[in-house]
N, C-alpha and C positions, 0 to 999 in steps of 0.2 A: 582402434585406439579405444586403449586401457585409458578411463578417463573416472576421478573420484571427483564425488562432491562433497564439499566441505558448509554445512551451515544446516538449521533447522528442520524440520521433518515430521510429519506426523508421527503423535500427538501433537504439535504447535503447531498452533492455531495460528489463521491471519495471512494477508500475503504470500509476506518473507516463508512462508516452508512448503505455501499453495507453489510460488513460483519455481521453489527446489525442486520439489515435486516433478512437477509437469516438466523442468525442462531434462526430467535424468528419465522422462517414458518418449519426449521427444527424441534427447540422444539415444535413444536405447532402438528405438523406431525407427534412428539414421545408420545405424546397423556401429554402435559403437559400444562397446563393452562397461557397463557404468555402475556405480556402486555410489550410494549415498553414506555417508557418518556420519552418522546426527548426534545428538545431546543427549543420554539422559536426566543432566541436568543446565543447565545454560548462564545463570545466575542467580545470587540469593531474590529470595524470593523480597526482599526487604528493596531490592532496586531497580520492579518490577509489579508495580500493588495488582496490576488486573490478571484475569484470568490467563494463568500460562498456556494448557491444554483442553484439547475438547475429547470427550470417546468417545465419540464418530466423525469417524471421519470427512471431512469435508472435501474430499475428492478418489480418486482411489489411491491409496498406500500405494509407495513404490517397491516390488516385491524384495527388490536386494538393498534394504534400510540397516542401518547400526547403529544402535546406540551404547557408544564405549567413549564418548566423551563427557566428562566432570568439570565443573569452572574448578570444584576442590580439589581437583588431582593432576596437578602438572606432572608426574610421573608420565599419568596416559597419556598426556601432551606428547612426548618424547614418546613412547610405544607406537601411538596413530602413526606420525611420522615416517620411521624405520618402518611401519608396514604395509604405507603407500610409497614406498622408495620406487617398486616396479612399478604403479601409473605411468602411462605418457606423461598425462595431465593431471593436476589436482587444482581444481576450480573452486577457492572461499570465498561463501558469500556472507556479506559484511553489511548487520542492520547498526548493530553497538556496536561503540569500542572497547565493550568490556570481555567484547569476544576474541579481541587483538590479540593481547598476550597468548591465549593458545593457541592461533594459528601462528605466530610469529616462533612458537617452541618447535609446532609441526615442522616447520615451513624449515628451521634452523638442522631438522636430522633427516630432509629428503634428497638429500646430495644431490646431485645435475638433474632432477623430476623437474620439468616445464610446470608452472605456476598462474593463475588469472587468479587475479580479484574484484568479484559483482558487490557494484555498492552499491548497494538501495539507497543509503542516502553515507553522502561522503563523512560529513559531519552531524550532529545531532540536531537539531532545532533547538533543543536545549541544550545546550552541554557543563561541562565538568571540566575540573580540571585535569589536565590532562589529557584529556581527550587527540586535543593536536597533537602532540604529540607520540601519541599511540599509534594513531592512523600512517601520521607522517612515517613513521619508522615500518608499518604493512605496506605502504603503496611504492615505500623506496624498495623494499626487497622483493616484490614479488616482478614475474616476467608481463606482462598484463594487467591495466585497471579497464573495467566494463561501466561505462555510464549512462546512465538512462535518460539523461540532459544533454543538451550547450553551456548550462551552468552548471554541473554539476562535474563535471570533464574539465572546463573553466578551475574550479575548486583545488581535484583531483594534480593538474597540471603545478597547480600556486605549492600544494605539499609537498609531492614530488617532482620538482621538473625536468628531471631524469628516465619517470617513468614514461609508458609505450601506453598513451589512455585511446582508450576507443568509446566512439557512443552508439548506442541504439537504441530504437526505442523500448521499454516496455510491454511485452506483449502479452496479447490478455491470461492470467491464470485465473479463470471463474468459479466457483464452489460445484459442483457437482449439482445442486437442486437447480442453480438458476440455468447451468447449457440443457439441462432440463427443459424448462420452463420460455428461453429462448428458441427450444427445437420446435414446443408442440404448440405459442405462442399463448403471453400471458393472459388469464382471465383477470380483468378490470375489477376494483372495486368502484362502483360510482361515488363522486365524489356529491357532496350536498349539494342543492342547491344555493349559490352563488357563491361558495365558500373554494377558496384555495389553498390545498395540502401542503406544506410544504416541510421537507427532510433532512434533518442534518445528521447525519451515519455517520458511526467510527470510535473511537479512544477520543475523548475529553481532554481536548490538551489547548495549553495559552496558545499555542500557535499555528490554532487554527481556526480560532475567529468567533469563536462561538459566542463572548461578547458584542463580538460587532455586529456579528446577523438577531442578534435581539435587541441593540437599538437600530438596528435599520427596519425592525418588524412592526417597533412600534410604530414607524414613520410611514406604513405600510397604510395598506387600505383596513380597515376592520375585518375581513368577510376571508383575510391572507391567517393561515395558523399555520404551527410547526410541531413538529414532534421531531423530539431529540433520543436516538435510541442508540446504545451505544455504555462503555465503562469511563465512568469518571472515574481518572486519577488523583483527579482531587479538585480543589474547590469547586463542588456543588452546591455551601452554600452559598455563600459569598454568586454563586451564576442563581439559587430559588431566590437569593433578595433582591439580584439586578429584575430580576423576570416581574418581582412584586413590586417593586421603583416606580420600573416603567410600565404596571400597569398590563400584563399582560399573563395574567393567572389565568384566565378564559382562553386564553391564543396557544397556549404553549403546551406541553403535555410532555414531562419526563418521562422515558422511559429506562433506565440505568440496567448497565450491568451487557455484558456479551451476546451479542444476539446468534445462537446457531443458524448454521448453513443454509438449514433443514425452513425458516422459518425468515429468509429472507423475502421471498417468493411473494409471502402472505403482508409484507412489510410494505415492501415497493408497492403492490397493487392496489392500497389506499393511501399512496399521493402519489400526487400532481408532479410533483419537482422535484429533485435533489437538490439541495445548494451548500455548495462548497464554499467557505465565508475565508481560507485562510489568507493567513499573514506573512507563512511564506512556504515556501512545499517546493517537492523536488518532482516526487511523480506519485500515482494513486489509482488503482484500479475501481475508485468509485465512479466516477464516469461510466465508464465500461460497462459499470455493474447495473447502476442506472438503469444502459441504452438496452442491456438484454432483458429489460422488464420492459422497453418501452418507455420507457419515462427521462422528458426532456432533465436538461441541466443545466445551474445556475451557477457560475463558477467563480472565484477569482481568477486574474492571469497571474496566481506569482507559480515561480519554475516553469515544469511544464504543463501543467494543473489542466489550460486550455489547448494542449492541441489535442487532443479528441475534442472540443469540443468545438461545431461552428455557430461562431454569432448570426442570432438570427432567426436558421434552418434546426438546429436541433438543440437549443439553450441560448443562454445567455453570457457574457463578459463583462467583471465589471476590477475595476484598481482593486487590487488589495486595499488594507486596512482604512479603505475608503466609505465611510459607512454613508456617507450622500451618494455614491452614486450604488454602492449594492440597495439601499431603501429604488433606488431609479428604475434596475433590475428588477425588486418585486411586485412594484404597482407596477409595471409594464406585465409580464406575467401571469397579474391579477386578471388579466382580461383576457375570456375567454376565449374570445377568436384567436389572439396572443398564444396563447397556452395548444389549443386546437393547432393551428398550425405548425409547432416546434413541438408538436405529439408526432404530430403526422412524417413533422424531417426527420427523425430518432433511426436512424438506421441499424440493421443487422450487423453482428457479433462475429467478425471471423476472424478467428484465432489463426487461422493456419501461411497467412502472410508473415503475420508479425513475428511467428514463431520462425519461418522459413530465414528470416534475416537475421535475427535474437542469434539463430544457428550460426549462421556464416560470419558473423562480425568475432565471437566467445570463441568458434574452430581457423580464426585466420589470424586472431589478435595471437 
């Protein structure tokens, strides 16, 4: 089958670009003729204040990747659709509604070519005017919609009742250095005596609940510390003020900025547990990222976050938005015996079965 994936790939960073690239590799390995139609300019810088691209690939780039799409060239969108008419299937990777006008323009010139939309997020966690209308228009016009959780499938059906919606778990698409760590076994940095080192990792945005984590940390035993590693889109000053207000300056370390893939093994080797205090969520690779480094996870049950975590076996779960329940989990994991038991329960990360299931659902839909 001739398949075109329309979405971000290297040099764009992050899970969405890695997923698109890994999907292309997997489809090609299964015998399909695959290209990626990526972006040379996905959206204006003011709409994405963080770092958009990286110099060093986070995985093996897909060789047949073209970068011809630009947010400021609608004529290029229409030309792309005409070029893709010979494909058997065109798959659009939806990360943000900002992509939708280009996707709709491409669809309008595809003719009878079959289409599918992979929704990393059906709707953004922090919405702008027009987001709902744009996504509804896209999902109503595509042949199939792929979501990564039952909640996201329900949201897609609510927006486009006539759409064919299928749900499949997000398969592992870890950065290349992390895969190597998992293959060889991580070399952990010993924790100081009577210390429990927590890690919050990723872009800092309100829906991810870092403020809740800080308030819970203030209620946890004093030997529990936290490193925050990731890009601050906004609100860094307010978070620093909250750290001071809660008396946590000696227990919280901020490491602002994007963490390149080759620095992830060192970052996770210095952590005893990853914490995902999200208020709401769709899906995330961060639990699998932690497991690949032998690190247990504390997560809320928002969205599909907890699906990879076995409560009391390789991590602990708590209610989203509940400071007291998160503080309970932090206190529990601060016990060395509990931490040792959870670390021993961390599973190996095998991407094969997840990707096999993913391809079956995508191609069948």
